[in-house]
C-alpha positions as CSV (number, residue, x, y, z in Angstrom):
1,X,0.0,0.0,0.0
2,X,1.3,3.5,-0.9
3,X,0.5,5.4,2.3
4,X,-3.2,5.9,2.9
5,X,-5.5,3.7,0.7
6,X,-7.4,6.8,-0.5
7,X,-4.1,8.4,-1.7
8,X,-3.1,5.5,-4.0
9,X,-2.3,6.4,-7.6
10,X,-2.4,2.8,-8.9
11,X,-6.2,2.6,-8.6
12,X,-8.1,2.5,-11.8
13,X,-10.5,5.4,-12.0
14,X,-13.0,6.9,-14.4
15,X,-16.1,9.1,-14.5
16,X,-19.7,8.2,-14.8
17,X,-22.7,10.7,-14.7
18,X,-22.6,12.3,-11.3
19,X,-19.5,10.6,-9.9
20,X,-15.9,9.5,-10.1
21,X,-15.3,5.8,-9.7
22,X,-12.3,4.2,-8.0
23,X,-12.0,0.4,-8.4
24,X,-10.4,-1.1,-5.3
25,X,-9.4,-4.6,-4.2
26,X,-8.7,-5.6,-0.6
27,X,-7.1,-8.7,0.9
28,X,-9.2,-10.0,3.8
29,X,-8.7,-13.0,6.0
30,X,-10.7,-16.1,4.9
31,X,-11.3,-17.1,8.5
32,X,-11.3,-14.2,11.0
33,X,-11.0,-16.6,13.9
34,X,-7.7,-17.8,12.5
35,X,-6.2,-14.8,10.6
36,X,-2.7,-16.1,11.3
37,X,-3.1,-19.1,8.9
38,X,-2.6,-16.7,6.0
39,X,-5.6,-17.7,3.9
40,X,-7.3,-14.7,2.4
41,X,-10.1,-13.7,0.0
42,X,-9.8,-10.8,-2.4
43,X,-12.7,-8.4,-2.1
44,X,-13.7,-5.8,-4.7
45,X,-15.2,-2.5,-3.9
46,X,-16.4,0.1,-6.4
47,X,-15.9,3.4,-4.6
48,X,-17.9,6.3,-6.0
49,X,-17.2,10.0,-5.1
50,X,-19.6,12.8,-6.0
51,X,-18.3,14.6,-9.1
52,X,-16.3,17.6,-8.2
53,X,-15.7,16.5,-4.6
54,X,-12.7,14.2,-5.2
55,X,-10.5,16.4,-3.0
56,X,-12.8,15.7,-0.1
57,X,-12.6,11.9,-0.2
58,X,-10.8,11.9,3.2
59,X,-13.6,13.9,4.9
60,X,-16.8,12.8,3.3
61,X,-18.7,10.1,5.1
62,X,-19.2,6.7,3.5
63,X,-22.4,4.9,2.7
64,X,-21.9,1.2,2.1
65,X,-24.4,-0.7,0.0
66,X,-25.0,-4.4,0.7
67,X,-26.6,-6.3,-2.2
68,X,-29.3,-8.9,-2.0
69,X,-28.7,-12.6,-2.6
70,X,-27.0,-14.5,-1.2
71,X,-24.5,-14.9,-4.1
72,X,-25.0,-11.8,-6.2
73,X,-22.5,-9.1,-7.0
74,X,-23.3,-5.4,-7.0
75,X,-24.7,-4.1,-10.3
76,X,-22.7,-1.4,-12.0
77,X,-24.8,1.7,-11.7
78,X,-23.9,3.5,-14.9
79,X,-24.9,6.8,-13.3
80,X,-25.5,8.1,-9.8
81,X,-27.7,10.9,-10.9
82,X,-30.8,8.9,-10.2
83,X,-32.2,6.3,-7.8
84,X,-31.0,5.7,-4.3
85,X,-27.4,6.6,-5.4
86,X,-28.6,10.2,-6.0
87,X,-30.2,10.3,-2.6
88,X,-27.0,9.1,-0.9
89,X,-25.0,11.7,-2.8
90,X,-27.5,14.5,-2.0
91,X,-27.2,13.5,1.7
92,X,-23.4,14.1,1.4
93,X,-22.1,10.6,1.2
94,X,-19.5,8.9,-1.0
95,X,-20.7,5.4,-1.9
96,X,-19.1,2.0,-1.5
97,X,-20.5,-0.9,-3.7
98,X,-19.0,-4.2,-2.4
99,X,-19.0,-7.4,-4.3
100,X,-19.6,-9.7,-1.2
101,X,-17.0,-12.5,-0.8
102,X,-17.7,-15.3,-3.3
103,X,-19.4,-13.1,-5.8
104,X,-18.5,-10.9,-8.8
105,X,-14.8,-9.9,-8.6
106,X,-14.5,-11.0,-4.9
107,X,-12.9,-14.5,-5.0
108,X,-15.9,-15.9,-6.8
109,X,-17.2,-19.4,-5.7
110,X,-18.0,-21.7,-8.6
111,X,-17.1,-25.2,-9.7
112,X,-13.9,-24.1,-11.4
113,X,-12.6,-22.0,-8.6
114,X,-13.2,-24.8,-6.0
115,X,-11.7,-27.5,-8.2
116,X,-8.6,-25.5,-8.8
117,X,-7.8,-25.2,-5.1
118,X,-9.3,-28.3,-3.3
119,X,-9.1,-32.0,-4.0
120,X,-11.8,-33.2,-1.6
121,X,-15.5,-32.4,-1.1
122,X,-14.9,-31.9,2.7
123,X,-12.3,-29.2,1.9
124,X,-14.6,-27.4,-0.4
125,X,-17.5,-27.5,2.0
126,X,-15.3,-26.1,4.8
127,X,-14.1,-23.3,2.5
128,X,-17.5,-22.3,1.4
129,X,-18.9,-22.3,5.0
130,X,-16.9,-19.1,5.5
131,X,-19.0,-17.2,2.9
132,X,-22.0,-16.2,5.1
133,X,-23.2,-12.9,6.5
134,X,-20.9,-13.0,9.5
135,X,-17.8,-13.0,7.4
136,X,-19.2,-10.6,4.8
137,X,-19.7,-8.2,7.6
138,X,-16.2,-8.8,9.0
139,X,-14.9,-8.0,5.5
140,X,-16.8,-4.7,5.5
141,X,-15.4,-3.8,9.0
142,X,-11.8,-4.7,7.8
143,X,-12.2,-2.5,4.8
144,X,-13.8,0.3,6.9
145,X,-10.7,0.4,9.1
146,X,-8.4,0.7,6.1
147,X,-10.4,3.5,4.4
148,X,-11.1,5.4,7.6
149,X,-7.6,5.3,9.1
150,X,-6.5,8.6,10.6
151,X,-10.2,9.8,10.9
152,X,-11.7,10.7,14.2
153,X,-14.0,8.0,15.6
154,X,-17.2,10.0,14.9
155,X,-16.1,10.4,11.2
156,X,-15.0,6.8,10.7
157,X,-18.5,5.3,11.0
158,X,-20.4,3.8,8.0
159,X,-23.9,4.5,7.0
160,X,-25.4,1.2,5.7
161,X,-28.0,0.4,3.1
162,X,-29.0,-3.2,2.6
163,X,-31.4,-4.6,0.1
164,X,-33.0,-8.1,0.8
165,X,-30.1,-10.3,2.0
166,X,-28.1,-7.1,2.4
167,X,-30.5,-6.3,5.2
168,X,-29.7,-9.6,6.8
169,X,-26.1,-8.6,6.7
170,X,-26.9,-5.2,8.3
171,X,-28.6,-7.0,11.2
172,X,-25.5,-9.1,11.7
173,X,-23.4,-5.9,11.5
174,X,-25.6,-4.4,14.2
175,X,-24.9,-7.4,16.3
176,X,-21.1,-7.6,15.9
177,X,-19.9,-4.0,15.3
178,X,-22.7,-1.5,16.3
179,X,-20.0,1.1,17.2
180,X,-18.9,1.2,13.6
181,X,-22.3,2.3,12.2
182,X,-23.7,5.8,12.0
183,X,-27.1,4.8,10.7
184,X,-28.7,2.0,8.7
185,X,-31.4,1.5,6.1
186,X,-33.0,-1.8,5.3
187,X,-35.2,-2.4,2.2
188,X,-37.2,-5.7,2.1
189,X,-34.6,-7.4,4.2
190,X,-35.4,-7.4,7.9
191,X,-34.4,-11.0,8.7
192,X,-36.3,-13.6,10.7
193,X,-34.5,-14.3,13.9
194,X,-34.9,-18.1,13.5
195,X,-32.6,-21.0,14.2
196,X,-33.3,-22.7,10.9
197,X,-35.2,-22.2,7.6
198,X,-38.3,-24.4,8.1
199,X,-40.5,-21.6,9.6
200,X,-39.4,-19.3,6.7
201,X,-40.7,-21.7,4.0
202,X,-43.9,-22.5,5.8
203,X,-44.7,-18.8,5.6
204,X,-43.4,-18.1,2.1
205,X,-45.2,-21.1,0.5
206,X,-48.5,-19.6,1.8
207,X,-47.5,-16.3,0.2
208,X,-46.7,-18.1,-3.1
209,X,-50.1,-19.7,-3.2
210,X,-51.6,-16.3,-3.0
211,X,-49.4,-14.9,-5.8
212,X,-50.3,-17.8,-8.1
213,X,-54.0,-17.1,-7.6
214,X,-53.4,-13.5,-8.5
215,X,-51.3,-14.5,-11.6
216,X,-54.1,-16.7,-12.9
217,X,-56.7,-14.0,-12.2
218,X,-54.7,-11.7,-14.5
219,X,-54.0,-14.3,-17.1
220,X,-56.7,-16.9,-16.9
221,X,-55.9,-18.5,-20.3
222,X,-52.4,-19.3,-18.9
223,X,-54.1,-22.1,-16.9
224,X,-54.5,-24.2,-20.1
225,X,-51.1,-23.0,-21.5
226,X,-49.2,-24.0,-18.4
227,X,-51.0,-27.3,-18.2
228,X,-50.0,-28.1,-21.8
229,X,-46.4,-27.1,-21.1
230,X,-46.2,-29.3,-17.9
231,X,-47.7,-32.2,-19.8
232,X,-45.1,-31.9,-22.5
233,X,-42.2,-31.6,-20.0
234,X,-43.5,-34.7,-18.2
235,X,-43.5,-36.7,-21.5
236,X,-40.3,-35.3,-23.2
237,X,-36.8,-34.9,-21.8
238,X,-36.0,-31.3,-22.8
239,X,-32.4,-30.2,-23.0
240,X,-31.5,-26.5,-22.6
241,X,-28.9,-24.8,-24.8
242,X,-26.5,-24.5,-21.9
243,X,-26.6,-28.2,-21.2
244,X,-29.2,-28.1,-18.4
245,X,-32.5,-29.9,-18.3
246,X,-35.9,-28.2,-18.4
247,X,-37.8,-30.5,-16.1
248,X,-41.3,-29.8,-15.0
249,X,-40.0,-28.7,-11.5
250,X,-37.5,-26.3,-13.1
251,X,-40.2,-24.8,-15.2
252,X,-42.2,-24.1,-12.1
253,X,-39.3,-22.1,-10.7
254,X,-40.2,-19.3,-13.1
255,X,-42.6,-18.2,-10.4
256,X,-39.7,-16.6,-8.6
257,X,-40.4,-13.5,-10.8
258,X,-43.8,-13.2,-9.1
259,X,-42.0,-11.4,-6.2
260,X,-40.9,-8.5,-8.4
261,X,-42.8,-5.6,-10.0
262,X,-43.6,-6.7,-13.5
263,X,-43.0,-10.4,-12.7
264,X,-46.4,-11.6,-13.7
265,X,-45.9,-10.1,-17.2
266,X,-42.4,-11.6,-17.7
267,X,-43.7,-15.1,-16.7
268,X,-46.7,-14.7,-19.0
269,X,-44.5,-13.9,-22.0
270,X,-42.5,-17.0,-21.4
271,X,-45.6,-19.1,-21.0
272,X,-47.2,-17.6,-24.1
273,X,-44.1,-18.3,-26.3
274,X,-43.7,-21.8,-24.9
275,X,-47.4,-22.7,-25.5
276,X,-47.3,-21.2,-29.0
277,X,-44.2,-23.3,-29.8
278,X,-46.0,-26.5,-28.7
279,X,-49.0,-25.5,-30.8
280,X,-47.1,-24.6,-34.0
281,X,-43.9,-26.8,-33.7
282,X,-44.8,-29.6,-31.4
283,X,-41.7,-28.7,-29.3
284,X,-40.0,-25.8,-27.5
285,X,-37.9,-23.6,-29.7
286,X,-34.3,-22.7,-29.0
287,X,-35.4,-19.1,-28.7
288,X,-37.9,-20.0,-25.9
289,X,-35.5,-22.3,-24.2
290,X,-32.7,-19.7,-24.2
291,X,-35.1,-17.1,-22.7
292,X,-36.2,-19.5,-19.9
293,X,-32.5,-20.4,-19.1
294,X,-31.4,-16.8,-19.0
295,X,-34.2,-15.9,-16.6
296,X,-32.8,-18.3,-14.0
297,X,-29.6,-17.3,-12.1
298,X,-28.6,-20.4,-10.3
299,X,-25.9,-21.4,-12.8
300,X,-24.3,-18.0,-13.2
301,X,-24.5,-17.3,-9.4
302,X,-24.2,-20.8,-7.8
303,X,-23.9,-19.5,-4.2
304,X,-27.5,-18.5,-4.6
305,X,-28.4,-22.2,-4.5
306,X,-25.8,-23.9,-2.4
307,X,-25.7,-21.3,0.4
308,X,-29.3,-20.1,0.3
309,X,-30.8,-22.0,3.2
310,X,-27.6,-21.6,5.2
311,X,-28.4,-17.9,5.7
312,X,-31.0,-19.0,8.2
313,X,-29.0,-21.6,10.1
314,X,-27.7,-20.9,13.6
315,X,-25.3,-22.9,15.7
316,X,-25.8,-26.7,15.3
317,X,-28.7,-26.5,12.9
318,X,-28.4,-28.0,9.4
319,X,-30.7,-26.9,6.7
320,X,-31.2,-30.5,5.2
321,X,-33.0,-29.1,2.1
322,X,-35.7,-27.3,4.2
323,X,-37.8,-26.0,1.2
324,X,-38.0,-29.5,-0.2
325,X,-39.0,-31.1,3.0
326,X,-41.6,-28.4,3.8
327,X,-43.0,-28.7,0.2
328,X,-43.3,-32.4,0.4
329,X,-44.8,-32.6,3.8
330,X,-47.2,-29.6,3.7
331,X,-47.6,-28.3,0.2
332,X,-47.1,-31.2,-2.2
333,X,-50.7,-31.1,-3.6
334,X,-50.5,-27.3,-4.2
335,X,-47.1,-27.5,-6.0
336,X,-47.5,-30.8,-7.8
337,X,-45.2,-31.4,-10.8
338,X,-46.0,-34.9,-11.9
339,X,-48.5,-34.9,-14.7
340,X,-50.3,-38.0,-13.5
341,X,-50.8,-36.5,-10.0
342,X,-51.7,-33.1,-11.5
343,X,-54.5,-34.9,-13.4
344,X,-55.5,-36.9,-10.3
345,X,-55.5,-33.8,-8.1
346,X,-57.4,-31.6,-10.5
347,X,-61.2,-31.8,-10.8
348,X,-61.0,-30.8,-14.5
349,X,-58.8,-29.1,-17.1
350,X,-59.4,-25.7,-15.5
351,X,-57.3,-26.5,-12.4
352,X,-54.2,-24.4,-12.4
353,X,-50.6,-25.7,-11.9
354,X,-48.8,-23.5,-9.4
355,X,-45.3,-22.1,-9.8
356,X,-42.8,-22.1,-6.9
357,X,-40.9,-19.1,-5.6
358,X,-37.5,-18.4,-4.0
359,X,-36.6,-21.9,-2.8
360,X,-33.8,-24.3,-3.6
361,X,-34.2,-28.1,-4.0
362,X,-31.8,-31.1,-4.2
363,X,-33.0,-32.0,-7.7
364,X,-31.7,-28.7,-9.0
365,X,-28.2,-30.2,-8.8
366,X,-29.2,-32.5,-11.6
367,X,-31.2,-30.0,-13.7
368,X,-28.8,-27.1,-13.8
369,X,-25.6,-27.6,-15.8
370,X,-23.2,-25.7,-13.5
371,X,-24.8,-26.9,-10.3
372,X,-24.2,-30.6,-11.3
373,X,-20.5,-30.0,-10.7
374,X,-21.3,-28.7,-7.2
375,X,-23.7,-31.5,-6.1
376,X,-21.5,-33.0,-3.4
377,X,-20.6,-29.6,-2.1
378,X,-24.3,-28.5,-1.9
379,X,-25.2,-31.8,-0.1
380,X,-22.3,-31.2,2.3
381,X,-23.5,-27.7,3.1
382,X,-27.1,-29.0,3.6
383,X,-25.7,-31.4,6.3
384,X,-23.3,-28.9,7.8
385,X,-23.8,-28.0,11.5
386,X,-20.8,-26.0,12.5
387,X,-22.4,-22.6,11.8
388,X,-21.7,-19.6,13.9
389,X,-24.3,-17.4,15.4
390,X,-25.4,-14.6,13.0
391,X,-27.4,-12.4,15.4
392,X,-27.0,-11.3,19.0
393,X,-30.5,-10.7,20.3
394,X,-29.2,-9.1,23.5
395,X,-27.2,-6.6,21.6
396,X,-30.1,-5.8,19.3
397,X,-32.4,-5.3,22.2
398,X,-30.0,-2.6,23.5
399,X,-29.3,-1.1,20.0
400,X,-28.5,2.6,19.9
401,X,-27.8,2.9,16.1
402,X,-30.5,4.8,14.2
403,X,-32.2,2.2,11.9
404,X,-35.1,2.5,9.5
405,X,-36.5,-0.2,7.2
406,X,-39.3,-0.9,4.8
407,X,-41.3,-4.1,4.9
408,X,-43.4,-4.9,1.9
409,X,-46.6,-6.4,3.1
410,X,-47.0,-8.7,0.1
411,X,-43.2,-9.6,0.0
412,X,-42.9,-13.1,-1.5
413,X,-39.3,-13.5,-0.4
414,X,-39.1,-12.1,3.2
415,X,-42.2,-12.8,5.2
416,X,-43.8,-9.7,6.6
417,X,-44.9,-11.2,9.9
418,X,-41.4,-12.7,10.7
419,X,-39.8,-9.3,9.8
420,X,-42.2,-7.4,12.0
421,X,-41.1,-9.6,15.0
422,X,-37.5,-8.7,14.3
423,X,-38.2,-5.0,13.9
424,X,-39.8,-5.1,17.4
425,X,-36.7,-6.9,18.7
426,X,-34.3,-4.2,17.5
427,X,-34.5,-1.2,19.9
428,X,-35.4,2.0,18.2
429,X,-36.1,0.4,14.8
430,X,-38.4,2.6,12.7
431,X,-40.4,0.3,10.4
432,X,-42.3,1.5,7.4
433,X,-44.9,-1.0,6.2
434,X,-46.4,-0.6,2.7
435,X,-48.2,-2.7,0.1
436,X,-47.3,-0.3,-2.7
437,X,-44.2,-2.2,-3.7
438,X,-42.9,-5.7,-4.1
439,X,-39.4,-7.0,-3.2
440,X,-37.6,-4.8,-5.6
441,X,-39.1,-1.6,-4.4
442,X,-35.7,0.1,-3.9
443,X,-34.8,-0.5,-7.6
444,X,-38.3,0.3,-8.9
445,X,-38.8,3.7,-7.2
446,X,-36.3,6.2,-5.8
447,X,-39.0,7.4,-3.4
448,X,-38.3,4.3,-1.2
449,X,-34.9,5.6,-0.2
450,X,-35.9,9.2,0.2
451,X,-38.8,8.2,2.4
452,X,-36.5,6.1,4.6
453,X,-34.1,9.0,5.0
454,X,-37.0,11.3,6.0
455,X,-38.3,8.7,8.4
456,X,-35.0,8.3,10.1
457,X,-34.5,12.0,10.3
458,X,-37.8,12.4,12.0
459,X,-39.6,14.3,9.2
460,X,-42.2,11.5,9.1
461,X,-43.9,10.5,12.3
462,X,-47.4,9.3,11.4
463,X,-46.7,5.6,11.2
């Protein structure tokens, strides 16, 4: 390092509308409980300074954004003259966009990267076990100390913004390092304080049933279309262009889009094209198959599958494919995929076939091309019990950090009622509840961020 990190001249930099970008890499310990072993991860941060204020980098406070997931990198903003980025800059912040460990440019986890370093499944599982919220937060704290060296304590704190899983990370940050946070904003990501994921899926499957009913109310002719597609997929082994398999259960996973603004329309378009293919060609076209594959992120971001249920696991609790178990024991009839049983369960041809939502299943490790290579690792993580504790309820109950968050009443990903319990468990939490948005409210409307800023400031009190 050449002096202070902010004074380095070897950092790549360029300008986007509204800001100057500095692309930074940091070496962080893989395991913070054993930093002396020398194992590290390389973490990428895109640092954005308001245009014209580059000389004030060492004084302007930071706002750190934590992306949703788990397993997704930060999007490149292209501009900071709109959306939440503009609100942050207007409030006087410079912005830190971190690719959480294992994603994007931050020591990404995939089959190739694991095969290159480890010979056994056990080694791979142990390595990936360090890629949860607790160590993501420790990376952020490690980077904060580097960027804020020589600042007074009051000027070295971070403001935090977390979307979805990013809000889970913020709650962990509040548990581990509350003294390092000036304020925090959570959008659609107030986590359930549970020991394991079963309660989460029991709630979200119920929400999924509701969303399916709404979908078919909007597109009633899709009942017949989806039935024809499911019948075809039960009778024909359909290969995807990327080498994966479009099984009936994988087709049902298109319902994950129901949790986003515009999701009904995007699924309808795929269904419409697929049904038209069957009617005119007798098979699914390459165009349609490519569109379906590109709408599913599990191959490009494999952590999203193999670590998804682990984000809910506390000490000693394995996930053991929770979504699959809950589906099979409580919701098998509602989310049936076998054509024979669909026919048996339905009174007539007007019975809809339901889509599933944000859930991972063991059969995905056969149907997705990239995930096949991680099958043993995923199974090992499902059985893993040596998880640390993600949240400290005693610390949260004594919280002094100003925190505001929005809970979307109809959120399909993060259950409102579980989030509400957590909001009450964090002292001083200012919760905004709305049914105006779905899970992607922060991206869909810049007013979400401006409202939270006003709520935390005290300009809005009529909640």
